C-alpha positions, 0 to 999 in steps of 0.5 A: 500499499502506498504511503500517505507522504508518497501519495501526497507528493505524488498527487502534488507534483506534475504527472508523468506524460501518458506515454510513461503512464503507458510505460509504467503499466507495461513495466509492472505487467512484463517484468518481475521487478517493476519496483525498479522503476524510477516512478512519476516523482522522480522521473519529474525531478530528473527531468527538471535537473536536466533542464536546471543544469542545461545539460546536453549530454546525459549519461544514465547507468542502468535503463531498465525499461527506459523510463527514466531515459525518457523522462531525462530525454524531455528535458533536453534542448534540441540536439541533446542525447541521453548515452543510456547503458543496459545489460538486459537486451531483452528489455529493448523492444519495450524501451524503443517502443516507449521512447517512440511513444514519448517522441524521444527516440532520437535523443536516446542511444542505447548501449547494450552490455556490462556497464563497467565495460561500456564506461571504458569504451567512452573514456576511450572515445573522449566522451564528456557529459553534463550529468550522469544517472546512476541505478544499476547494479548495487554492488558496482556502485563504487567502481561507477562512481570513479569511472563516471567522474572523470567523464563529467565536466567540471560542475556536472551533476552525478545523480545516484538512486537507491542510496538509503537502500530501505534503510540498510545503510544506516541501520546496525542490524542491517546484515553484511550483504554484498549490495548493502556493503558496497552501497555503504562504501559509495556513500562514504566515499562520496561523502568525503570526496573533495572533488565533489559536494553531495547532499542525500535526499529522502526521496523513494529508496533515497536520491544523492546528488553530486556536484563535480567541483 
């Protein structure tokens, strides 16, 4: 059941476009883990962050069904692009169908394969991004951060999802599973990194905003 505070926030935020409402329904029907979808409130925030930062090139690590990449693409200016990385090629048809419905298919480039390998390819290509959104394998968050930061322009923004991880990162009884352990390392490393300034927002399962100095 949706908590009252989440319902209130959702009802007082601009709703998702019709194409992304369709994609949310399809994600629940066609995938085993629909909770991985960002949702309308977070999607709207990502779009606004793209617009506020005047981003033209956005990197996304973890496309899932293409919901967050579509929202970010909607915030891009003419000629802007989202480079999105995804390991599950079975989701590609749904992603492309949704992007076409949303009218952003020309603003998104999908790169399939392990994200860490693709980040190395982007570095070799000399890619530079204005903003990055990290929402993939939690065990690899520390490595993502170290590979993404050099690809980001000074003043660029990294947004990392799920950084509160159902409270496991601050609950002493959380256990020692590999995902929680990696997120703990990521959170601690980012908080103490002199190259960036950081704020953690208690939105959904935690959203960390990281600005490269």
